[in-house]
N, CA, C and O of each residue as an XYZ file, in Angstrom:
1012
protein
N      75.542    153.329    242.722
C      74.176    153.158    243.193
C      74.096    153.568    244.657
O      74.937    153.176    245.466
N      73.073    154.364    244.996
C      72.898    154.845    246.358
C      71.845    153.993    247.051
O      70.713    153.888    246.579
N      72.216    153.390    248.164
C      71.276    152.570    248.916
C      70.497    153.451    249.884
O      71.051    154.376    250.478
N      69.214    153.159    250.037
C      68.367    153.949    250.934
C      68.418    153.388    252.347
O      68.835    152.251    252.567
N      67.985    154.209    253.301
C      68.102    153.848    254.711
C      67.368    152.551    255.042
O      67.914    151.692    255.734
N      66.154    152.405    254.563
C      65.364    151.228    254.909
C      66.026    149.953    254.398
O      66.079    148.949    255.107
N      66.533    149.997    253.163
C      67.198    148.819    252.601
C      68.497    148.528    253.346
O      68.850    147.368    253.562
N      69.201    149.581    253.736
C      70.435    149.408    254.503
C      70.138    148.750    255.846
O      70.810    147.794    256.232
N      69.137    149.258    256.557
C      68.781    148.700    257.856
C      68.355    147.239    257.736
O      68.719    146.411    258.570
N      67.584    146.927    256.696
C      67.131    145.544    256.499
C      68.319    144.609    256.262
O      68.362    143.496    256.786
N      69.283    145.082    255.461
C      70.456    144.255    255.158
C      71.293    144.031    256.415
O      71.786    142.926    256.642
N      71.457    145.070    257.230
C      72.214    144.926    258.476
C      71.499    143.963    259.411
O      72.133    143.103    260.023
N      70.194    144.100    259.524
C      69.403    143.243    260.419
C      69.501    141.777    259.996
O      69.504    140.881    260.841
N      69.579    141.539    258.690
C      69.638    140.174    258.170
C      71.060    139.620    258.131
O      71.262    138.449    257.808
N      72.044    140.456    258.459
C      73.435    140.009    258.435
C      73.990    139.846    257.029
O      74.939    139.093    256.812
N      73.389    140.561    256.067
C      73.821    140.431    254.675
C      75.025    141.331    254.396
O      75.242    142.328    255.085
N      75.802    140.963    253.377
C      76.898    141.806    252.916
C      76.335    142.873    251.983
O      75.664    142.560    251.000
N      76.611    144.128    252.298
C      76.202    145.240    251.440
C      77.360    145.525    250.507
O      78.461    145.840    250.959
N      77.122    145.418    249.202
C      78.233    145.456    248.242
C      77.954    146.432    247.116
O      76.848    146.493    246.579
N      79.003    147.211    246.762
C      78.951    148.077    245.594
C      78.003    149.250    245.725
O      77.446    149.700    244.724
N      77.801    149.766    246.951
C      76.837    150.836    247.173
C      77.525    152.134    247.582
O      78.615    152.121    248.154
N      76.862    153.267    247.274
C      77.257    154.561    247.810
C      76.424    154.806    249.065
O      75.198    154.703    249.038
N      77.099    155.129    250.158
C      76.424    155.247    251.454
C      76.361    156.700    251.898
O      76.597    157.001    253.068
N      76.046    157.601    250.978
C      76.097    159.027    251.269
C      74.899    159.520    252.072
O      74.963    160.607    252.647
N      73.814    158.760    252.130
C      72.604    159.243    252.791
C      72.211    158.380    253.978
O      71.051    158.374    254.390
N      73.166    157.660    254.523
C      72.872    156.746    255.619
C      72.996    157.441    256.965
O      73.963    158.159    257.220
N      71.998    157.218    257.830
C      72.061    157.673    259.211
C      72.614    156.506    260.036
O      71.976    155.460    260.162
N      73.815    156.708    260.594
C      74.490    155.637    261.309
C      74.079    155.553    262.773
O      74.579    154.697    263.503
N      73.180    156.421    263.213
C      72.699    156.369    264.592
C      71.578    155.341    264.711
O      70.770    155.176    263.797
N      71.543    154.663    265.834
C      70.463    153.710    266.130
C      70.307    152.654    265.046
O      69.197    152.340    264.616
N      71.449    152.111    264.611
C      71.390    151.022    263.645
C      70.743    149.798    264.278
O      70.859    149.599    265.487
N      70.059    148.968    263.478
C      69.514    147.732    264.044
C      70.640    146.845    264.557
O      71.772    146.938    264.082
N      70.336    145.996    265.514
C      71.369    145.133    266.081
C      71.953    144.238    265.000
O      71.266    143.862    264.050
N      73.217    143.904    265.154
C      73.891    143.068    264.166
C      75.123    143.739    263.623
O      75.276    144.954    263.745
N      75.995    142.973    263.029
C      77.232    143.496    262.482
C      76.985    144.106    261.107
O      76.190    143.599    260.316
N      77.687    145.207    260.843
C      77.652    145.807    259.512
C      78.733    145.144    258.675
O      79.875    145.020    259.115
N      78.375    144.719    257.470
C      79.327    144.054    256.586
C      79.269    144.746    255.230
O      78.289    144.621    254.496
N      80.341    145.482    254.905
C      80.394    146.251    253.663
C      81.524    145.750    252.776
O      82.583    145.351    253.259
N      81.280    145.777    251.472
C      82.304    145.395    250.504
C      82.175    146.282    249.266
O      81.087    146.436    248.711
N      83.305    146.867    248.841
C      83.347    147.702    247.633
C      82.338    148.848    247.694
O      81.652    149.132    246.712
N      82.253    149.503    248.850
C      81.333    150.619    249.022
C      82.104    151.925    249.171
O      83.318    151.924    249.371
N      81.374    153.053    249.069
C      81.973    154.364    249.239
C      81.162    155.184    250.222
O      79.933    155.119    250.245
N      81.870    155.957    251.035
C      81.222    156.819    252.005
C      82.019    158.109    252.104
O      83.213    158.079    252.401
N      81.366    159.246    251.858
C      82.024    160.552    251.929
C      81.305    161.425    252.955
O      80.077    161.451    253.036
N      82.128    162.148    253.743
C      81.588    163.072    254.750
C      80.625    162.353    255.689
O      79.606    162.913    256.095
N      80.951    161.126    256.027
C      80.069    160.337    256.878
C      80.182    160.740    258.335
O      81.283    160.845    258.875
N      79.041    160.966    258.971
C      79.007    161.283    260.400
C      78.676    159.995    261.149
O      77.511    159.682    261.395
N      79.727    159.257    261.505
C      79.548    157.997    262.206
C      79.793    158.152    263.703
O      80.050    157.167    264.395
N      79.716    159.372    264.201
C      79.977    159.639    265.614
C      79.034    158.825    266.482
O      77.815    158.885    266.323
N      79.615    158.058    267.408
C      78.815    157.271    268.334
C      78.183    156.030    267.740
O      77.404    155.360    268.417
N      78.494    155.701    266.495
C      77.877    154.531    265.851
C      78.320    153.241    266.523
O      79.478    153.103    266.917
N      77.390    152.291    266.653
C      77.676    150.982    267.236
C      78.065    150.039    266.104
O      77.202    149.485    265.423
N      79.380    149.858    265.905
C      79.876    149.083    264.775
C      80.790    147.943    265.211
O      81.546    147.411    264.397
N      80.729    147.563    266.487
C      81.635    146.521    266.969
C      81.414    145.214    266.204
O      80.288    144.850    265.866
N      82.527    144.525    265.946
C      82.544    143.251    265.212
C      82.190    143.393    263.734
O      82.002    142.385    263.053
N      82.094    144.624    263.222
C      81.764    144.814    261.807
C      82.953    144.478    260.925
O      84.091    144.419    261.391
N      82.677    144.257    259.636
C      83.703    143.880    258.666
C      83.587    144.791    257.448
O      82.523    144.897    256.839
N      84.708    145.453    257.096
C      84.738    146.345    255.938
C      85.832    145.879    254.984
O      86.997    145.786    255.371
N      85.464    145.588    253.743
C      86.432    145.141    252.739
C      86.367    146.060    251.524
O      85.301    146.253    250.938
N      87.521    146.629    251.147
C      87.610    147.483    249.958
C      86.603    148.633    250.014
O      85.955    148.956    249.018
N      86.483    149.237    251.181
C      85.563    150.355    251.383
C      86.358    151.656    251.423
O      87.430    151.710    252.027
N      85.842    152.702    250.785
C      86.474    154.013    250.787
C      85.711    154.939    251.729
O      84.521    155.192    251.540
N      86.414    155.442    252.748
C      85.851    156.394    253.700
C      86.571    157.721    253.492
O      87.755    157.837    253.808
N      85.875    158.718    252.965
C      86.494    160.006    252.701
C      85.950    161.055    253.666
O      84.746    161.307    253.718
N      86.869    161.666    254.436
C      86.496    162.702    255.393
C      85.389    162.223    256.326
O      84.388    162.911    256.526
N      85.582    161.045    256.889
C      84.581    160.485    257.792
C      84.995    160.677    259.247
O      86.183    160.669    259.568
N      84.017    160.847    260.114
C      84.269    161.053    261.530
C      83.689    159.893    262.332
O      82.477    159.682    262.380
N      84.611    159.137    262.970
C      84.230    158.002    263.816
C      84.301    158.399    265.298
O      84.520    157.542    266.154
N      84.121    159.673    265.602
C      84.249    160.162    266.972
C      83.338    159.385    267.918
O      82.130    159.294    267.703
N      83.946    158.821    268.982
C      83.226    158.067    270.015
C      82.493    156.846    269.464
O      81.598    156.316    270.123
N      82.857    156.397    268.279
C      82.217    155.199    267.717
C      82.727    153.943    268.413
O      83.856    153.906    268.901
N      81.879    152.913    268.455
C      82.260    151.608    268.995
C      82.773    150.764    267.834
O      81.996    150.249    267.029
N      84.097    150.633    267.764
C      84.741    149.882    266.686
C      85.532    148.700    267.262
O      86.540    148.284    266.691
N      85.070    148.169    268.386
C      85.757    147.060    269.034
C      85.755    145.834    268.118
O      84.712    145.413    267.618
N      86.948    145.274    267.914
C      87.131    144.056    267.099
C      86.660    144.215    265.650
O      86.348    143.226    264.987
N      86.609    145.445    265.164
C      86.251    145.673    263.760
C      87.430    145.296    262.867
O      88.588    145.459    263.252
N      87.128    144.796    261.681
C      88.174    144.421    260.731
C      88.024    145.235    259.451
O      86.986    145.202    258.791
N      89.096    145.973    259.113
C      89.153    146.751    257.876
C      90.194    146.095    256.968
O      91.347    145.935    257.370
N      89.807    145.718    255.762
C      90.739    145.108    254.820
C      90.751    145.904    253.519
O      89.710    146.095    252.891
N      91.932    146.366    253.119
C      92.129    147.126    251.870
C      91.193    148.338    251.795
O      90.658    148.651    250.731
N      91.007    148.996    252.901
C      90.134    150.167    252.935
C      90.949    151.453    252.803
O      92.106    151.515    253.218
N      90.337    152.456    252.230
C      90.954    153.777    252.103
C      90.248    154.707    253.084
O      89.036    154.906    253.008
N      91.019    155.270    254.001
C      90.489    156.202    255.001
C      91.235    157.527    254.917
O      91.441    158.198    255.928
N      91.634    157.894    253.720
C      92.397    159.115    253.469
C      91.931    159.740    252.177
O      91.891    159.075    251.142
N      91.575    161.020    252.224
C      91.160    161.780    251.045
C      92.404    162.436    250.448
O      92.885    163.445    250.963
N      92.919    161.863    249.364
C      94.167    162.362    248.776
C      93.992    163.740    248.152
O      94.952    164.509    248.091
N      92.792    164.069    247.688
C      92.557    165.391    247.099
C      92.546    166.479    248.166
O      93.154    167.535    247.991
N      91.857    166.218    249.263
C      91.768    167.199    250.343
C      92.931    167.090    251.318
O      93.079    167.930    252.206
N      93.772    166.040    251.157
C      94.888    165.775    252.070
C      94.375    165.709    253.503
O      94.898    166.381    254.393
N      93.350    164.896    253.715
C      92.719    164.820    255.025
C      92.422    163.372    255.382
O      91.894    162.614    254.568
N      92.772    162.992    256.624
C      92.487    161.651    257.109
C      91.201    161.613    257.914
O      90.588    162.647    258.179
N      90.797    160.404    258.300
C      89.577    160.240    259.080
C      89.836    160.546    260.559
O      90.969    160.491    261.036
N      88.761    160.866    261.260
C      88.820    161.250    262.668
C      88.307    160.104    263.536
O      87.178    159.642    263.374
N      89.179    159.640    264.483
C      88.812    158.559    265.398
C      88.875    159.026    266.854
O      89.095    158.207    267.746
N      88.691    160.298    267.109
C      88.819    160.820    268.470
C      87.857    160.108    269.416
O      86.667    159.979    269.128
N      88.393    159.643    270.560
C      87.598    159.020    271.624
C      86.855    157.766    271.173
O      85.912    157.339    271.840
N      87.258    157.175    270.062
C      86.620    155.941    269.594
C      87.149    154.741    270.363
O      88.261    154.764    270.890
N      86.337    153.690    270.419
C      86.743    152.423    271.016
C      87.212    151.502    269.896
O      86.411    150.991    269.114
N      88.539    151.301    269.835
C      89.134    150.480    268.776
C      89.872    149.280    269.360
O      90.826    148.787    268.760
N      89.441    148.813    270.516
C      90.087    147.655    271.132
C      89.990    146.437    270.208
O      88.907    146.042    269.775
N      91.150    145.863    269.928
C      91.177    144.668    269.101
C      90.887    144.898    267.625
O      90.734    143.935    266.874
N      90.809    146.154    267.194
C      90.550    146.436    265.779
C      91.737    145.999    264.935
O      92.882    146.054    265.383
N      91.459    145.566    263.717
C      92.494    145.018    262.836
C      92.381    145.684    261.464
O      91.362    145.560    260.783
N      93.437    146.389    261.072
C      93.512    147.036    259.761
C      94.539    146.286    258.920
O      95.684    146.117    259.340
N      94.136    145.838    257.739
C      95.026    145.099    256.844
C      95.093    145.827    255.500
O      94.071    146.010    254.839
N      96.287    146.237    255.101
C      96.516    146.884    253.797
C      95.593    148.085    253.596
O      95.021    148.265    252.521
N      95.454    148.901    254.637
C      94.605    150.089    254.579
C      95.449    151.354    254.494
O      96.630    151.350    254.840
N      94.830    152.434    254.030
C      95.469    153.739    254.010
C      94.850    154.606    255.100
O      93.715    155.067    254.981
N      95.629    154.819    256.173
C      95.190    155.613    257.319
C      96.016    156.893    257.446
O      96.136    157.445    258.540
N      96.567    157.353    256.371
C      97.405    158.545    256.414
C      96.650    159.721    257.023
O      95.487    159.967    256.703
N      97.343    160.447    257.914
C      96.837    161.647    258.573
C      95.597    161.394    259.430
O      94.899    162.341    259.794
N      95.314    160.140    259.754
C      94.210    159.850    260.666
C      94.535    160.377    262.057
O      95.706    160.479    262.423
N      93.508    160.713    262.834
C      93.697    161.281    264.166
C      92.990    160.407    265.205
O      91.815    160.073    265.055
N      93.729    160.042    266.267
C      93.240    159.080    267.247
C      93.227    159.647    268.667
O      93.253    158.864    269.617
N      93.188    160.941    268.855
C      93.250    161.527    270.193
C      92.145    160.973    271.079
O      90.969    161.006    270.715
N      92.535    160.459    272.257
C      91.557    159.956    273.211
C      91.003    158.590    272.894
O      90.168    158.085    273.644
N      91.437    157.968    271.804
C      90.900    156.664    271.420
C      91.490    155.544    272.266
O      92.634    155.633    272.713
N      90.711    154.495    272.483
C      91.176    153.292    273.165
C      91.660    152.326    272.091
O      90.860    151.786    271.327
N      92.983    152.109    272.036
C      93.596    151.320    270.971
C      94.236    150.040    271.492
O      95.094    149.466    270.821
N      93.836    149.582    272.671
C      94.443    148.367    273.223
C      94.198    147.181    272.280
O      93.060    146.876    271.921
N      95.297    146.522    271.891
C      95.186    145.372    270.995
C      95.009    145.729    269.534
O      94.706    144.858    268.718
N      95.193    147.000    269.186
C      95.090    147.414    267.783
C      96.169    146.750    266.941
O      97.305    146.608    267.392
N      95.822    146.338    265.709
C      96.797    145.793    264.767
C      96.705    146.544    263.447
O      95.631    146.669    262.859
N      97.859    147.046    262.991
C      97.999    147.574    261.638
C      98.973    146.671    260.911
O     100.124    146.531    261.324
N      98.518    146.061    259.834
C      99.328    145.093    259.099
C      99.435    145.516    257.636
O      98.439    145.558    256.914
N     100.657    145.827    257.215
C     100.927    146.265    255.830
C     100.063    147.482    255.472
O      99.526    147.573    254.369
N      99.944    148.397    256.412
C      99.137    149.599    256.206
C     100.017    150.808    255.909
O     101.225    150.789    256.144
N      99.392    151.853    255.392
C     100.044    153.139    255.221
C      99.367    154.111    256.173
O      98.170    154.371    256.058
N     100.135    154.646    257.114
C      99.583    155.576    258.103
C     100.534    156.754    258.294
O     100.761    157.198    259.420
N     101.079    157.250    257.211
C     102.025    158.362    257.281
C     101.351    159.581    257.908
O     100.240    159.953    257.529
N     102.037    160.197    258.873
C     101.512    161.399    259.491
C     100.333    161.183    260.426
O      99.719    162.151    260.872
N     100.006    159.932    260.731
C      98.891    159.672    261.650
C      99.232    160.210    263.038
O     100.392    160.197    263.450
N      98.220    160.678    263.750
C      98.422    161.306    265.053
C      97.804    160.434    266.154
O      96.583    160.335    266.281
N      98.699    159.797    266.958
C      98.268    158.926    268.049
C      98.434    159.592    269.420
O      98.202    158.952    270.446
N      98.828    160.853    269.447
C      99.031    161.521    270.731
C      97.723    161.548    271.522
O      96.659    161.832    270.971
N      97.815    161.251    272.817
C      96.674    161.194    273.736
C      95.793    159.965    273.538
O      94.760    159.842    274.196
N      96.179    159.044    272.638
C      95.479    157.759    272.538
C      96.044    156.812    273.593
O      97.107    157.070    274.158
N      95.337    155.723    273.857
C      95.784    154.776    274.873
C      95.815    153.355    274.324
O      94.836    152.862    273.763
N      96.982    152.705    274.504
C      97.126    151.295    274.170
C      97.100    150.434    275.440
O      97.456    149.256    275.405
N      96.683    151.023    276.543
C      96.800    150.385    277.858
C      95.444    149.880    278.347
O      94.418    150.543    278.188
N      95.467    148.698    278.943
C      94.289    148.144    279.613
C      94.656    147.832    281.056
O      95.723    147.281    281.328
N      93.777    148.183    281.972
C      93.999    147.883    283.380
C      93.704    146.413    283.645
O      92.673    145.889    283.224
N      94.625    145.751    284.350
C      94.448    144.358    284.749
C      94.770    144.256    286.236
O      95.924    144.068    286.620
N      93.743    144.382    287.060
C      93.972    144.446    288.495
C      94.714    145.713    288.845
O      94.285    146.814    288.501
N      95.830    145.551    289.533
C      96.650    146.707    289.863
C      97.642    147.035    288.766
O      98.345    148.043    288.841
N      97.705    146.201    287.757
C      98.682    146.383    286.685
C      98.049    147.015    285.449
O      96.836    146.960    285.250
N      98.892    147.607    284.640
C      98.477    148.156    283.351
C      99.233    147.428    282.253
O     100.453    147.281    282.320
N      98.509    146.978    281.250
C      99.121    146.208    280.170
C      98.879    146.917    278.850
O      97.737    147.209    278.495
N      99.962    147.197    278.117
C      99.832    147.817    276.794
C      99.916    146.747    275.721
O     100.654    145.773    275.866
N      99.163    146.923    274.645
C      99.203    145.975    273.533
C      98.900    146.703    272.232
O      97.950    147.482    272.147
N      99.719    146.439    271.222
C      99.521    147.027    269.904
C     100.533    146.454    268.939
O     101.674    146.198    269.325
N     100.144    146.245    267.682
C     101.035    145.669    266.684
C     100.964    146.509    265.417
O      99.885    146.759    264.879
N     102.147    146.947    264.945
C     102.280    147.690    263.694
C     103.265    146.895    262.839
O     104.476    147.069    262.972
N     102.773    146.049    261.987
C     103.608    145.089    261.271
C     103.757    145.500    259.808
O     102.769    145.649    259.089
N     105.010    145.683    259.376
C     105.301    146.002    257.963
C     104.456    147.175    257.464
O     103.961    147.154    256.337
N     104.299    148.180    258.293
C     103.468    149.329    257.935
C     104.314    150.586    257.788
O     105.400    150.682    258.359
N     103.808    151.554    257.016
C     104.496    152.822    256.787
C     103.895    153.880    257.710
O     102.763    154.323    257.514
N     104.677    154.277    258.725
C     104.219    155.238    259.720
C     105.113    156.480    259.756
O     105.187    157.161    260.778
N     105.781    156.770    258.659
C     106.686    157.909    258.618
C     105.971    159.190    259.061
O     104.837    159.453    258.660
N     106.656    159.983    259.899
C     106.163    161.269    260.394
C     104.952    161.144    261.326
O     104.309    162.149    261.630
N     104.636    159.941    261.777
C     103.526    159.778    262.720
C     103.894    160.374    264.076
O     105.069    160.581    264.378
N     102.887    160.641    264.876
C     103.084    161.268    266.185
C     102.589    160.333    267.285
O     101.401    160.017    267.361
N     103.535    159.887    268.152
C     103.207    159.057    269.312
C     103.640    159.755    270.603
O     103.899    159.075    271.596
N     103.725    161.061    270.623
C     104.248    161.774    271.789
C     103.501    161.401    273.071
O     102.277    161.500    273.153
N     104.285    160.965    274.075
C     103.732    160.706    275.391
C     102.907    159.448    275.526
O     102.296    159.232    276.573
N     102.867    158.600    274.494
C     102.033    157.403    274.524
C     102.791    156.245    275.177
O     104.004    156.127    275.005
N     102.091    155.396    275.918
C     102.687    154.195    276.500
C     102.597    153.067    275.473
O     101.508    152.621    275.110
N     103.775    152.614    275.011
C     103.857    151.569    273.982
C     104.699    150.389    274.460
O     105.304    149.684    273.654
N     104.732    150.183    275.745
C     105.529    149.093    276.302
C     105.068    147.748    275.735
O     103.873    147.456    275.686
N     106.040    146.933    275.308
C     105.773    145.597    274.775
C     105.025    145.594    273.448
O     104.647    144.528    272.962
N     104.807    146.759    272.854
C     104.174    146.783    271.531
C     105.198    146.391    270.468
O     106.395    146.327    270.746
N     104.726    146.129    269.257
C     105.593    145.590    268.213
C     105.479    146.432    266.944
O     104.381    146.677    266.445
N     106.642    146.876    266.423
C     106.702    147.649    265.181
C     107.548    146.913    264.140
O     108.193    147.554    263.310
N     107.556    145.607    264.171
C     108.448    144.821    263.318
C     108.264    145.155    261.835
O     107.151    145.134    261.309
N     109.386    145.463    261.176
C     109.383    145.679    259.739
C     108.741    146.972    259.281
O     108.584    147.182    258.078
N     108.367    147.842    260.199
C     107.657    149.064    259.813
C     108.614    150.214    259.532
O     109.726    150.259    260.058
N     108.165    151.140    258.696
C     108.932    152.345    258.399
C     108.510    153.436    259.376
O     107.353    153.856    259.397
N     109.467    153.887    260.185
C     109.202    154.856    261.252
C     110.103    156.072    261.106
O     110.539    156.648    262.103
N     110.377    156.455    259.900
C     111.275    157.576    259.650
C     110.681    158.879    260.180
O     109.555    159.252    259.851
N     111.466    159.554    261.003
C     111.101    160.829    261.611
C     109.801    160.756    262.423
O     109.095    161.754    262.570
N     109.501    159.584    262.936
C     108.362    159.456    263.847
C     108.701    160.145    265.164
O     109.846    160.093    265.613
N     107.722    160.785    265.783
C     107.935    161.480    267.042
C     107.543    160.570    268.211
O     106.361    160.355    268.483
N     108.576    160.036    268.900
C     108.378    159.223    270.093
C     108.776    160.003    271.353
O     109.137    159.390    272.358
N     108.719    161.314    271.321
C     109.115    162.121    272.479
C     108.291    161.749    273.710
O     107.064    161.668    273.643
N     108.972    161.523    274.831
C     108.344    161.208    276.113
C     107.507    159.940    276.058
O     106.648    159.718    276.910
N     107.757    159.121    275.066
C     107.002    157.879    274.907
C     107.644    156.753    275.713
O     108.868    156.686    275.824
N     106.823    155.874    276.273
C     107.329    154.712    276.978
C     107.486    153.569    275.976
O     106.502    153.001    275.501
N     108.746    153.242    275.663
C     109.064    152.211    274.673
C     109.790    151.036    275.328
O     110.556    150.331    274.673
N     109.549    150.835    276.604
C     110.202    149.749    277.322
C     109.804    148.394    276.738
O     108.621    148.060    276.672
N     110.798    147.624    276.318
C     110.619    146.290    275.751
C     109.812    146.301    274.448
O     109.284    145.271    274.028
N     109.723    147.459    273.823
C     109.041    147.558    272.542
C     109.901    146.934    271.448
O     111.123    147.082    271.455
N     109.266    146.241    270.512
C     109.991    145.563    269.443
C     110.086    146.395    268.178
O     109.081    146.886    267.664
N     111.329    146.551    267.673
C     111.569    147.288    266.430
C     112.385    146.435    265.455
O     113.121    146.982    264.633
N     112.272    145.127    265.528
C     113.075    144.265    264.659
C     112.814    144.593    263.186
O     111.673    144.593    262.723
N     113.918    144.875    262.459
C     113.872    145.155    261.018
C     113.030    146.378    260.663
O     112.592    146.514    259.521
N     112.800    147.273    261.634
C     112.092    148.520    261.347
C     113.078    149.577    260.870
O     114.288    149.425    261.038
N     112.558    150.650    260.275
C     113.385    151.778    259.845
C     113.121    152.947    260.782
O     112.078    153.597    260.704
N     114.087    153.209    261.678
C     113.969    154.278    262.667
C     114.815    155.493    262.294
O     115.237    156.246    263.171
N     115.062    155.684    261.020
C     115.912    156.787    260.579
C     115.398    158.123    261.113
O     114.262    158.519    260.850
N     116.260    158.809    261.869
C     115.966    160.147    262.394
C     114.701    160.187    263.243
O     114.077    161.241    263.369
N     114.314    159.056    263.826
C     113.171    159.070    264.745
C     113.501    159.944    265.959
O     114.644    159.978    266.413
N     112.508    160.636    266.471
C     112.691    161.555    267.592
C     112.371    160.811    268.885
O     111.243    160.355    269.076
N     113.350    160.688    269.766
C     113.166    159.917    270.997
C     113.495    160.759    272.234
O     113.937    160.219    273.248
N     113.286    162.051    272.158
C     113.588    162.936    273.289
C     112.817    162.502    274.532
O     111.589    162.415    274.511
N     113.556    162.228    275.626
C     112.977    161.845    276.915
C     112.166    160.548    276.846
O     111.342    160.297    277.726
N     112.381    159.731    275.833
C     111.681    158.442    275.744
C     112.331    157.415    276.663
O     113.544    157.446    276.872
N     111.537    156.515    277.206
C     112.041    155.404    278.005
C     112.192    154.209    277.080
O     111.197    153.630    276.643
N     113.453    153.828    276.774
C     113.722    152.739    275.835
C     114.348    151.531    276.540
O     115.050    150.738    275.913
N     114.097    151.400    277.811
C     114.651    150.293    278.585
C     114.240    148.959    277.977
O     113.054    148.629    277.936
N     115.227    148.189    277.503
C     114.964    146.861    276.973
C     114.353    146.825    275.590
O     113.931    145.758    275.144
N     114.288    147.953    274.890
C     113.739    147.954    273.532
C     114.602    147.090    272.610
O     115.818    147.012    272.780
N     113.968    146.450    271.644
C     114.671    145.546    270.733
C     114.871    146.235    269.385
O     113.931    146.370    268.602
N     116.115    146.672    269.122
C     116.439    147.376    267.881
C     117.196    146.497    266.890
O     117.704    147.004    265.890
N     117.280    145.207    267.141
C     118.093    144.346    266.292
C     117.621    144.381    264.836
O     116.432    144.266    264.536
N     118.610    144.545    263.942
C     118.380    144.571    262.488
C     117.547    145.755    262.028
O     117.079    145.774    260.890
N     117.353    146.745    262.896
C     116.631    147.950    262.491
C     117.588    148.957    261.864
O     118.785    148.946    262.150
N     117.056    149.824    261.010
C     117.833    150.944    260.468
C     117.819    152.043    261.521
O     116.753    152.520    261.909
N     118.995    152.446    261.982
C     119.081    153.385    263.111
C     119.876    154.643    262.769
O     120.316    155.354    263.672
N     120.064    154.926    261.496
C     120.810    156.129    261.124
C     120.075    157.369    261.616
O     118.875    157.523    261.392
N     120.811    158.252    262.291
C     120.209    159.478    262.808
C     119.452    159.299    264.108
O     118.853    160.253    264.605
N     119.465    158.088    264.676
C     118.795    157.854    265.950
C     119.758    158.203    267.083
O     120.798    157.560    267.232
N     119.426    159.202    267.871
C     120.323    159.716    268.903
C     119.884    159.217    270.276
O     118.997    159.797    270.901
N     120.512    158.137    270.741
C     120.138    157.551    272.023
C     120.471    158.454    273.204
O     119.930    158.258    274.293
N     121.337    159.426    273.020
C     121.659    160.315    274.132
C     120.462    161.169    274.529
O     120.432    161.722    275.629
N     119.490    161.280    273.658
C     118.312    162.101    273.945
C     117.228    161.320    274.693
O     116.276    161.907    275.206
N     117.382    159.985    274.751
C     116.415    159.166    275.476
C     116.607    159.314    276.978
O     117.724    159.537    277.446
N     115.534    159.192    277.725
C     115.617    159.271    279.184
C     116.253    158.016    279.759
O     116.948    158.078    280.773
N     116.020    156.879    279.118
C     116.557    155.610    279.593
C     116.819    154.716    278.392
O     115.934    154.499    277.564
N     118.034    154.201    278.302
C     118.354    153.297    277.194
C     119.063    152.046    277.696
O     119.782    151.392    276.942
N     118.861    151.713    278.969
C     119.495    150.514    279.531
C     118.883    149.251    278.933
O     117.673    149.176    278.716
N     119.726    148.273    278.673
C     119.240    146.971    278.231
C     118.736    146.910    276.810
O     118.102    145.926    276.430
N     119.000    147.943    276.002
C     118.557    147.902    274.605
C     119.263    146.765    273.873
O     120.465    146.561    274.040
N     118.509    146.032    273.066
C     119.066    144.935    272.285
C     119.434    145.445    270.894
O     118.595    146.017    270.198
N     120.684    145.238    270.491
C     121.141    145.708    269.189
C     121.941    144.615    268.501
O     122.396    143.664    269.137
N     122.106    144.763    267.202
C     122.974    143.881    266.423
C     124.365    144.495    266.363
O     124.509    145.713    266.465
N     125.383    143.670    266.200
C     126.758    144.157    266.146
C     126.944    145.183    265.036
O     127.688    146.150    265.197
N     126.269    144.972    263.908
C     126.434    145.874    262.769
C     125.874    147.278    263.043
O     126.169    148.209    262.295
N     125.080    147.440    264.091
C     124.477    148.737    264.403
C     125.326    149.587    265.343
O     125.042    150.770    265.534
N     126.352    149.001    265.924
C     127.080    149.677    266.985
C     127.659    151.024    266.561
O     127.533    152.012    267.284
N     128.284    151.062    265.405
C     128.921    152.316    264.974
C     127.922    153.458    264.889
O     128.219    154.574    265.313
N     126.733    153.187    264.342
C     125.722    154.234    264.192
C     125.162    154.670    265.543
O     124.857    155.846    265.741
N     125.028    153.733    266.463
C     124.383    154.044    267.736
C     125.308    154.724    268.737
O     124.856    155.551    269.529
N     126.599    154.389    268.714
C     127.496    154.973    269.713
C     128.081    156.302    269.269
O     128.683    157.009    270.077
N     127.915    156.658    267.995
C     128.437    157.922    267.509
C     128.016    159.126    268.340
O     128.866    159.943    268.696
N     126.704    159.265    268.669
C     126.283    160.419    269.474
C     126.900    160.450    270.869
O     126.910    161.500    271.511
N     127.418    159.310    271.351
C     128.079    159.264    272.655
C     129.555    159.685    272.550
O     130.258    159.738    273.559
N     130.021    159.982    271.326
C     131.420    160.353    271.128
C     132.351    159.167    271.064
O     133.560    159.321    271.233
N     131.806    157.972    270.819
C     132.617    156.756    270.766
C     132.803    156.301    269.328
O     131.976    156.597    268.465
N     133.874    155.591    269.075
C     134.154    155.000    267.755
C     134.381    153.508    267.942
O     135.036    153.085    268.894
N     133.839    152.721    267.033
C     133.961    151.261    267.112
C     134.999    150.802    266.102
O     134.938    151.164    264.927
N     135.961    149.993    266.571
C     137.000    149.417    265.700
C     136.891    147.889    265.741
O     136.500    147.318    266.759
N     137.232    147.246    264.649
C     137.207    145.779    264.668
C     138.295    145.256    265.603
O     139.319    145.903    265.817
N     138.047    144.076    266.149
C     139.037    143.446    267.033
C     140.309    143.103    266.254
O     141.258    142.567    266.826
C-alpha cells in the first residue's frame, strides 16, 4: 500500500507509527515538526537529502538506494533495517549526514558510504556493514581545547570496510569481524578490539598506542607496518602470531 503525502504528514505531526506502507512518493523536505516513526515500511530511490529526521525511529524498514546526504539523523534508531540493495549491490549514501548518537541494531549497512559524516557516538550492534566506507567521516567532537572520539561497533561484520585516516581513539570494536579492514593511517590509540577478528587487517602507518587486542584473532596482522605499537595489550596465546613479522620466535618456558 502506498501512503500519500498528506496522510504521511498528518501521521508524522500526530506522532503516530506509520506501518506497512510503501513510501515511494514521499517528499522528505519540509516535514512537519515531530519524530518520524516507521515500522515494516519500504522505500526505494528515496531522496532524503537534508531531511530533518533527528530522534526518529525505524523498525524493520527497507531502504533501497536511498540518499541521506546532509540529513539530520542525530540520535536516530534503526532496528532490523535493510539499507543495502542486494540486487544492485549498492549501499545507501550518508555523505555529510549528522549521525551523532545514531544507533543501528541488527541492520544491513553493507557498502554504505559515510564520507564527511559526523559519526560521534555512533553505535553499530550486531550489524552487517561489509565493505562500508568510513573514510573522511569523523567520530570526533571538540570539547574545549580537547578532541574526543566516540564510536561502538559491537559484534558486527565489517569485513573489507574502509577506515583510512579516521580518528578512532578509544572506540570499541569488541567481538566484531574486521577481516581485511583498511585501517591505514588510522588513529587506533587505546581502541578496543577484545574478541574481534583482525585477520589480515591493514594497519599501514596506523597509531596503535595502547590498543587492546586481547583475545582477538590476529593472524596476518603485521604490527611492523604500524607507525606506533607501544603499550598494545595482548594475550599470551597471541604472542607467536604477533611477533612473527618481527623475526622473533616464542618458546615455552
